[in-house]
C-alpha positions, 0 to 999 in steps of 0.5 A: 491759848484760849483756855490757858488762864495763867498766861492770860492773866500774866499777860494782862498784868504785864502789858501796862508795864511793858508799854510804860517801860517802852515809854520810859526808854523813848523819853530817856533816849534823849539823855542816855541809851534808848530812844525810838528804835528800842521803844518802838520794838518794845511797844510792838512786842507788847502788842505781838505778846497780846496777839500770841495770847489772846489771838490775832483778831483780838490784837487787830481790834486793839490796834487795827491794820488801818491804823498801823498802815497810817502810822508807817508814813506818819512816822516817816513824815515826822522824821523828814518834816523835822529835817525839812523844817531845819532846812526851811529855817536856814540850816541843813537837813536835820539841823535842829538848832534853827527850830527855836530861837534858843539853839539848845532848846531847838536841839532838844525839840529836834531830837524829840521829834525825830525820836517820835518819828522813829518810834512810830515808824518802827512800832507800826512797821513791826506790827505790820510785818507780824500781822502779814505773816501771822494772818497768812494761813487764815 
């Protein structure tokens, strides 16, 4: 698609909106449908669209494989760390109410951290799978 002008221009116009909508879904997930999984898939989909239009090498310059490989365990650590923080503060695993003095704010913080962990893990895992499959023939 190197010489296809219309898909390249449309993709450049759509990418910021796709990523912005992924962030909206991420932050709205605390209060309604959506959350880390859906937002992670959308963010990875935006990078995959970029790779399909501009090439795998261009996408790997934007989001290098080293960053993707670092994000996968980082997301798991955020998720598990939130759970273990609840245990160390006197609750059960993933009991968020003990994270802050106010239980309601503790619940909000815990859900926020868990959703970010899921977002980071899902988006990076999808990109890692795409990078591995699309780079096989090279």
